[in-house]
C-alpha positions in Angstrom: -57.8 -36.9 12.1 -60.3 -37.3 15.0 -58.8 -40.3 17.0 -55.3 -38.3 17.2 -57.0 -35.0 18.4 -59.4 -37.3 21.2 -56.7 -39.2 22.3 -54.3 -36.0 22.7 -57.1 -34.3 24.9 -58.0 -36.7 27.0 -54.5 -37.6 27.9 -54.0 -34.0 29.0 -57.1 -33.9 30.8 -56.6 -37.0 32.3 -52.8 -36.3 33.4 -54.3 -32.7 34.4 -56.5 -33.8 37.2 -54.9 -37.6 37.6 -52.1 -35.6 38.8 -53.7 -33.1 41.6 -55.4 -36.8 43.0 -51.7 -38.0 42.6 -50.4 -35.2 44.9 -52.4 -35.6 47.6 -52.3 -39.6 47.8 -48.6 -39.8 47.4 -48.2 -36.9 50.1 -49.9 -38.8 52.2 -48.4 -42.3 52.2 -44.9 -40.3 52.3 -43.9 -41.2 48.8 -41.2 -38.0 49.0 -38.3 -37.4 46.9 -35.0 -37.8 48.5 -31.8 -36.2 46.8 -27.7 -37.5 47.0 -24.9 -35.8 48.2 -23.5 -33.1 45.9 -26.8 -32.1 44.8 -27.1 -28.2 44.7 -28.4 -26.6 48.2 -31.3 -25.0 46.6 -32.9 -28.5 45.8 -32.7 -29.4 49.5 -36.1 -27.4 50.1 -37.4 -29.8 47.6 -36.9 -33.1 49.7 -40.4 -35.3 50.2 -42.2 -33.6 47.4 -43.9 -36.6 46.0 -42.2 -38.1 43.0 -43.5 -40.9 41.2 -45.5 -38.5 39.1 -44.6 -40.4 36.2 -47.3 -42.8 36.4 -50.3 -40.4 36.1 -48.3 -39.8 32.7 -48.4 -43.1 31.3 -52.0 -44.3 32.5 -53.2 -41.2 30.9 -51.5 -41.8 27.5 -52.9 -45.4 27.7 -56.3 -44.0 28.7 -56.6 -41.4 26.3 -55.4 -43.6 23.7 -57.3 -47.1 23.9 -60.9 -44.6 24.4 -60.0 -42.4 21.2 -59.8 -46.3 19.6 -62.9 -47.3 21.3 -65.4 -43.9 20.2 -63.5 -43.9 16.6 -64.2 -47.5 16.1 -60.5 -48.6 15.4 -58.8 -51.8 16.2 -55.0 -50.5 17.3 -52.1 -51.1 15.4 -49.4 -53.4 16.4 -47.0 -50.3 16.3 -49.2 -48.0 18.7 -49.4 -51.4 20.8 -45.9 -51.5 20.9 -45.0 -48.1 21.7 -47.6 -48.4 25.0 -45.4 -52.1 25.7 -42.2 -50.0 25.8 -43.1 -47.1 27.8 -45.2 -49.0 30.3 -42.8 -51.5 30.8 -39.8 -48.9 31.6 -42.6 -47.2 34.2 -42.1 -50.3 36.4 -38.5 -50.3 36.2 -38.5 -46.7 36.5 -41.1 -47.2 39.6 -39.1 -49.9 41.5 -36.1 -47.4 41.3 -38.3 -45.1 42.6 -40.3 -47.1 45.7 -37.0 -48.1 46.9 -35.9 -44.7 47.1 -39.5 -43.3 48.9 -39.2 -46.9 51.5 -35.4 -46.1 52.2 -35.1 -42.2 51.6 -32.2 -42.6 50.4 -31.1 -41.6 46.7 -29.8 -45.0 45.9 -32.5 -47.0 44.5 -32.0 -50.0 42.1 -28.4 -50.8 41.5 -27.3 -49.4 38.4 -26.6 -52.5 36.6 -30.2 -53.7 38.0 -31.8 -51.0 36.5 -29.3 -51.3 32.9 -30.6 -54.8 32.9 -34.1 -54.2 33.1 -33.7 -51.2 30.5 -32.2 -53.9 28.4 -34.8 -57.1 29.1 -37.7 -54.8 28.1 -35.3 -53.1 24.8 -34.7 -56.4 23.3 -38.2 -57.8 23.8 -39.8 -54.5 21.9 -37.1 -55.1 19.3 -37.5 -58.2 18.4 -41.3 -58.1 18.5 -40.8 -54.6 16.6 -38.7 -56.5 14.1 -41.4 -59.2 13.3 -45.0 -59.3 11.9 -44.8 -58.1 8.5 -47.7 -56.5 7.1 -48.9 -57.3 3.4 -46.5 -54.6 1.8 -43.7 -56.8 4.0 -43.0 -53.9 6.5 -42.5 -54.6 9.9 -42.8 -51.8 12.8 -38.9 -51.8 12.9 -36.7 -51.7 10.3 -33.5 -53.6 10.4 -31.3 -50.7 9.1 -29.8 -47.4 10.6 -32.0 -44.3 10.0 -31.6 -40.2 9.6 -34.5 -39.3 8.0 -35.1 -43.0 5.8 -33.2 -45.7 5.9 -29.5 -45.9 5.6 -27.8 -48.9 3.4 -27.1 -51.5 4.8 -29.1 -54.0 6.3 -28.0 -54.9 9.7 -28.1 -58.4 10.5 -31.3 -59.4 13.3 -28.7 -59.0 16.0 -26.7 -56.4 15.5 -30.5 -54.4 14.7 -31.2 -55.7 18.0 -28.2 -54.2 20.1 -28.9 -51.1 18.1 -32.6 -50.5 18.8 -31.8 -51.5 22.4 -28.5 -48.5 22.7 -31.2 -46.1 21.6 -33.5 -46.8 24.4 -31.6 -47.1 26.9 -29.5 -43.4 25.6 -32.7 -41.9 25.0 -34.1 -43.1 28.8 -31.3 -41.6 30.6 -30.8 -38.9 28.7 -34.5 -37.7 29.8 -33.7 -39.0 33.4 -30.4 -37.1 33.5 -32.8 -34.1 31.9 -35.4 -34.1 34.7 -33.2 -32.6 37.4 -35.2 -28.9 37.8 -39.1 -28.3 38.0 -40.8 -28.7 34.6 -37.4 -29.1 32.7 -38.1 -32.6 31.1 -41.6 -32.6 31.0 -41.7 -29.0 29.0 -38.7 -30.5 26.6 -40.4 -33.9 26.5 -43.7 -32.2 25.2 -42.1 -30.1 22.3 -40.8 -33.7 21.1 -43.6 -35.6 21.5 -45.6 -32.9 19.5 -42.7 -33.0 16.9 -43.3 -36.6 16.2 -47.0 -36.2 15.9 -46.3 -34.1 13.1 -43.4 -36.1 11.5 -46.3 -39.0 11.8 -49.1 -37.2 10.4 -46.8 -36.1 7.8 -45.4 -39.6 6.8 -49.1 -41.0 6.7 -50.5 -38.3 4.2 -47.4 -38.9 2.3 -47.0 -42.6 2.5 -46.5 -45.0 -0.1 -49.5 -46.8 0.8 -52.0 -44.0 0.1 -50.2 -41.6 -2.2 -51.6 -42.8 -5.9 -48.4 -41.7 -7.7 -45.9 -42.9 -5.2 -42.5 -41.4 -6.3 -39.4 -41.3 -4.3 -40.4 -38.9 -1.8 -43.2 -41.0 -0.4 -42.4 -42.9 3.0 -42.1 -46.6 3.5 -43.4 -46.6 7.5 -45.6 -48.8 9.1 -49.1 -47.5 11.2 -48.1 -43.5 11.2 -51.7 -42.5 12.0 -51.7 -44.8 14.8 -48.5 -43.8 15.8 -49.4 -40.0 15.8 -52.1 -40.4 18.2 -49.8 -42.2 20.8 -47.3 -39.4 20.0 -49.9 -36.7 20.7 -51.0 -38.5 23.8 -47.6 -38.5 25.0 -47.5 -34.8 24.1 -50.8 -34.2 26.1 -49.7 -36.1 29.1 -46.6 -34.6 29.8 -48.4 -30.7 29.1 -51.0 -31.6 32.0 -48.4 -33.1 34.2 -46.6 -29.9 33.8 -49.2 -27.3 35.3 -48.3 -29.3 38.8 -44.8 -30.0 37.7 -43.5 -26.3 37.2 -42.3 -24.1 39.6 -42.6 -24.6 42.6 -43.2 -28.3 41.7 -46.1 -30.2 43.8 -45.2 -33.4 42.2 -42.1 -35.1 40.6 -42.0 -37.2 37.8 -39.5 -39.8 39.0 -37.7 -42.5 37.0 -41.2 -43.9 36.5 -41.4 -40.9 34.2 -38.4 -40.1 33.0 -36.9 -43.8 31.4 -40.5 -44.4 29.7 -41.3 -41.2 28.4 -37.5 -41.3 27.5 -38.4 -45.0 25.8 -41.2 -43.8 23.9 -38.7 -40.8 22.5 -36.6 -43.6 21.2 -40.0 -45.5 20.0 -40.9 -43.1 17.5 -37.5 -42.6 16.5 -37.2 -46.5 15.2 -40.7 -46.6 14.0 -40.6 -43.2 11.8 -37.0 -44.2 10.6 -35.5 -41.0 11.9 -33.2 -42.3 14.7 -30.5 -40.1 13.8 -32.9 -37.5 13.9 -33.2 -37.6 17.2 -30.1 -36.6 18.1 -31.1 -33.3 17.2 -34.9 -33.2 18.2 -33.2 -34.0 21.7 -30.6 -31.9 21.8 -31.0 -30.6 24.8 -30.6 -34.3 26.1 -27.7 -34.3 24.3 -26.2 -31.3 26.2 -27.1 -32.8 29.3 -25.6 -36.6 28.5 -22.4 -34.4 27.0 -22.0 -32.3 30.2 -21.7 -35.3 32.3 -19.5 -37.2 30.2 -17.2 -34.7 29.4 -17.0 -33.6 33.5 -16.5 -37.5 34.4 -13.9 -38.1 31.6 -11.9 -35.1 32.2 -11.9 -35.7 35.9 -10.7 -39.5 35.4 -8.3 -38.0 32.3 -6.6 -35.7 35.1 -6.4 -38.0 38.0 -4.4 -40.1 35.6 -1.8 -37.9 34.2 -1.4 -35.1 37.2 -2.7 -37.4 40.4 -4.9 -34.7 41.0 -8.4 -34.6 39.6 -9.9 -31.6 38.7 -13.8 -31.3 37.0 -14.6 -28.9 34.1 -18.2 -27.7 35.8 -18.8 -27.2 39.0 -21.5 -29.7 39.1 -23.0 -32.4 36.1 -25.2 -32.3 33.9 -25.2 -28.9 33.0 -28.0 -27.3 34.8 -26.7 -28.0 38.2 -23.3 -26.3 37.0 -25.5 -23.1 36.1 -27.2 -23.7 39.6 -24.5 -23.5 41.2 -22.9 -20.4 39.8 -25.8 -18.6 40.8 -28.4 -18.6 38.3 -32.1 -18.9 39.2 -34.0 -22.1 38.7 -36.8 -20.7 36.5 -34.2 -18.6 34.2 -32.4 -22.3 33.4 -35.8 -24.2 32.7 -37.0 -21.1 30.5 -33.6 -21.0 28.5 -33.3 -24.6 28.1 -36.9 -24.9 26.8 -35.9 -22.2 24.2 -32.8 -24.7 23.3 -35.3 -27.7 23.2 -37.3 -25.6 21.1 -34.8 -24.4 18.6 -33.7 -28.1 18.6 -37.0 -29.6 17.5 -37.6 -26.3 14.8 -34.8 -27.3 13.4 -35.3 -31.2 13.2 -38.5 -30.4 11.7 -37.2 -28.0 9.5 -34.8 -30.7 8.1 -36.8 -33.3 7.9 -39.5 -31.5 5.7 -36.3 -30.3 3.6 -35.6 -33.8 2.6 -39.0 -34.1 1.5 -38.4 -30.9 -0.5 -35.5 -31.7 -2.3 -35.3 -35.4 -2.6 
């Protein structure tokens, strides 16, 4: 477990001290955050706060994991490298969006379809590679199945499996992006979920069918869980270190650079640990945020079509903006949403462990 601990500690301190440097550097270059029209007035005082802080998180994760492998003289696994490929690739897409916003000083960066196109391109490459290169047991990093706690038959055709994985990636990355609207909200929630995936991967490693001498029906057929745990803890550590500077009042914002890449990381761990549908519960806070936006948009369009007068369910969306406009303090919303995120993570871990006990 030495590599896992080293990876998490290095990423935490890399993010903690690296973000301090980034705050000064980005401020001097004027890389400030613009806000779209309709954003609550309480956010307008944040205009100009340095953005693109996700660069530090991802750099810290890369540094923490790779140095841990070097110290322990361990060859990086394909699964871990694919996770790093996905989060770095999505960070590039997010960086382009953030950079255009800061240069133009407007909330519109990349065209929405260009952003989705970039996510899709990176996601397809990730999915195809993850479904190839079987090990000596015939296991590929990802599996051509939809999964909850384990694979659920039937096996999907290759094209359908790729589409499914891409949808998970796009859904998770945009879910984190929507949640990243208040100081510390997304970073804190993601730290909890990545911590949960570190525990899941460690448990799967200890109960792997390749390690258990008398493997029974409750062992796990997963690829590289130990190495994945090192990356997961690095991501949790990177988020915690960043949170020091991102908590209210935020000195820096992760931007799409961080939100898209962290969401992609959540999707990668869900796919590789065979817990894709469990991510809906582990990331329950993101599901609530996305659901509020979908309900708002659907209700608005439905009432406009039926009555000619569009109406809204919420004062604003996603949900945290609605609560702000009701007069809730930002810190209150963040703390209570963290509680919700923690309860969802605890419930997800409980279900994961309970399935192993009763299987």
